[in-house]
N, C-alpha and C positions, 0 to 999 in steps of 0.2 A: 504494500500500500504506500502511496505517496503522501507521507505525513506532512511534508512541506506544503503541498497544495491544500491539504485539509486545514492546517493551522493558519495558512494565509487567508483562507475564506472565513474561518471561525474566529480567529484571534487566539491569544494565549489562554490556556485552560489547565485545570488540574489534571493529574493522571487519571482520576476517576471519570472526569468529564470526557477526556480523550478516549478512554476505554469504551464509553457508551457510543461514541461517534464512529469508532474504528472497526467494530465487529472483529476484534482480535482478542486473543487471550492475554492475560496480564503479563506473563513472562515474555512472550515474543514482542509485545508492545514495548515493554521496558527495554529489551534488547535493541529494538528498532530506534527508539529515541536516543539510545546511547551511541548508535553507529551511523544513522543516516546523516548525510552532510547538511549543515545549516540548521540543525535542530538544537535548541538550547534548553537545558533543564536547570531550574533554579529552586533551591529548597527554601521553604518558609518556616523552617524549624531548626532546632538544635538536636544533636545526638547525645545520648547519655547512656551510662552503663545499665545493663539489665542482666540478671543472672538466669541461666537456663541450663537445666540438667542435661539437655541433649547436646550441649557444646563441650568439647574438651577444655577443661579449665574453667568451665561455667560462664565465662565472660563473653558477652556480645553487646552490640549497640542497639539501642532502641531510638526511634522506630525501626522495625525490620525494613529490609529493602522494599518489600511489597507495600507495607503501610506508608512508608516515606514517599514512595512514588505516587500512590493513589490519593493520599490525603494531604500531604505536605509539600508537594512539588508542583511548580508551574512550568508548563511546557509551551514553547513558542519557536518562532524562527529567529535567525540571527538579525533580521531586519525589524523585529518587534521588541528590541531590548528594553526600551523605555516602558512599553506596555507590560512586559514581563516583570520589571522591577515594581511598577505600580500595583500590579495584581498580587505580587508577593507581599508587599507592605499591607495591603488590604487583608490578605489572608492571615498574616501575623497578628494584626489588630483583632481580627475575629477570634483567633485562638485565645488571645489574652482576655477578651471579653467573656468568652465561654468559661475560661478558667476562673475568673473572678466570680462569675455567677455560681459556678459549682462550689467554690470555696464558701461563699456566703450561704448557699443552700444547705450544705452539710453542717455548717456552724449553727444555723438556725434549728436544724433537726436535733442536734446534740443538746443545745440549750433548752429546747422544748421538752425533751425527755427528762433532763435534769430538773427543770422547774416544776414539772408535774409529779416529781418523786417526793414522798414525805421526808426523805433524808437529803433534801436538796443542798442544804448548807454543808453537810459532811461530804457530799459528792464534789461540790465546788472546791472544797479544801483539800481533798485527798485523791482527786483524779486529774490527770493531765491528758487532754485529747489533742492528737496531732494528725496532720494530713500529709500524705506523700503521693508519689506517682505523677501522672501527666499534669495535674493541677499545679504542682509546685514548680514545674518547668514552664508554665504558661503555654502548655501545648494540649490542653483538653479540647476534645472535638465532640461533635454530635452525630457522627456517622452511625446510623442505626445498626445494631447487631443483636444477636440472640444472647440472653443471659444463660450461662452454662447449665445450671441445675434445672431450670424450668423451661428453657427455650423461648421464654417471653422476650419480645423486642424491647431493648433499652436504648436510651439516647447517648450513644457514644461512650466516652471515657468513664470508667467506674470511679468511685470515690473510695480511695484507700485510707482507712482511718485506723490509727494505732492509739489505744487508750492504756495508759499505765497507772496503776493504783499504787499508792505508797503503803508503808507498813501498817498504817492505822485504819485502813478500810476493812470492815469485817467481811467474812464470807457471805453472810446473808445480804449485806448491802451490795456487794459485788454481784451476786446472783440476781437480785431484784432489778438492778440497773441493766444487766445483760438481757434479761427477759423483756424489759420495756423497750430497749433499743432494738431487739430482734423484731418485735412487733412493728415498730416504726420502719425498720428496714423492709419488711414485707409489704407494708402499705405503700412505701415509696416505689416499690417494684411493680405492684399490680395496678395502682391508680393510673388510668389511661392518660390523664393530663400531666403526669409526672414522669413515670417510667425511668427513674434513676436507680442505678445499682450501687448499693452501699456495701463495701467489703470491709469488715472491721474485726479487730481482735482486742480482747482485754487481757492484760497480764500484769503481774506485779514486778516490783523492782528486782526481786531475787531472780526472776526469770530473765530479766534484762541482763543482769550480771552474768548469768550462765551463757546467754547468747553472745555476749561480748568476747567470749573466748575465741570466736571466729574459727571454730574447729570442725564444722560440718557445713554441708550445703545449706541446710535450713538456718543455721546460725549466721552464715554469711548473708543470706537474704535479709534476715531480721536486722542485721547490722547496717546493711545498705539503706533499708527503709528508715531506720532511726537517724542515720546520717543525713538523709535528704529531707527529712520531715520538717514541717513548719508548725508553729503553735496554732491551735485552733480554739480551744476553750478549756477552762478549768484553772488549775494551779500553775501559774507561770513560773514560780520558783522550782517546782518539780520538773518542769520542762528544761530549765537551765541546768538543774542537777543532772538530768539524763544526758544533755549535750556535753557537759563536762566529762562524764563517764566515757562517752563515745570518743572524745578527744584523748582522754587519758589512755585508752586502750589502742591508740594509733589506728583507728578504723579508717580515717580519711586517707592515710598513706597506703594502707593495704588495698583499698578500693581504687586508688589512683593507679597503682601498678596493674590491677586487673583491667582498668579502662584503657591503659596504654596498649595492652595486648589486644583488646577488643577492637581498637582503632586500626591497628596493623592488620588484624585478621579481616576486617571489613574491606579494607583497601585491596587486599589480595583476592578476596572472594569476588568483589565487583569486577576486577580485571578479568578473572577467569570466567565468570558467568557471561560476560559480554560475548565470548567466543564459543560457548557451549551450545551443542545442538541435540545431543542424544538424551533421552529420558534418564538413562542411568547416570550420566554425568551431572545432570541437573539435580537429581535426587541426592547426590553427594553433598550439595550445598543447601538443600531444602531448609534446614533449621535456621539458616541466616537470611533466607529470602522471604519465607512466610512468617506471618505473625503467629505466635503461640498464645495460648490462653494464660499461661504463666500464673497458675493458681498458687504457686509457692510463694508469691510475693508478700503475703501477709502472715506473720507468725508472732 
């Protein structure tokens, strides 16, 4: 297909928009955009570390090549450079807006659950609620997708919430809050006017200390989430305490080394994928091309 002619007529568009126009598969379209003369691809996103069991050494970059192409990339011709830049800026602003909306949305949900709890004062004093994932990178999107456990359609990026309880919260208070939050999670998933996926975990400081050992895949994931997390609601002093612990265990340096490897692997894979043609060759690099559900992200 002559993508140059198509883009000249249509103007710069996202990978997903081009996919709908081209009648091609995602992978051959991505290859064509990388190899056809005068086709320009510009990303409206940043890349960051994601941990994946399917990858040797666990480290890869997010978004995946496929997600980056479909959702975060503007494709145009070399003669449309100004239009491509303008469309990229527009897309970036939209992701920031969506991220801010989702951040405020989940903060309001958490606050509502706490305020309706008879132990609201103790929860405010002894819980720290944090958010991680796409929202913290200003990259949240609203591309509809099925929620894994139910198959129900949800609006784009999920809301990764980590809640840490200090030593003074009782088991009964923890359980009551968890049950109330789970009910709200379900409501936010099934209400047709909302359809937001909340993925959360509640843990205590002792579990955080265990995870900071960084000695297993699950602990590495938990450390990455704590490192990238932002304060959402609750006890801000507990949030600072957790961040100090993350720093004291050298988590940032360990993750930086993993990210360096992921960057190099991504560069190698993209160069090799451009020239691949057989199904067997493509499947070798499938974990880095396709988006995984990554349900290990919250622990």
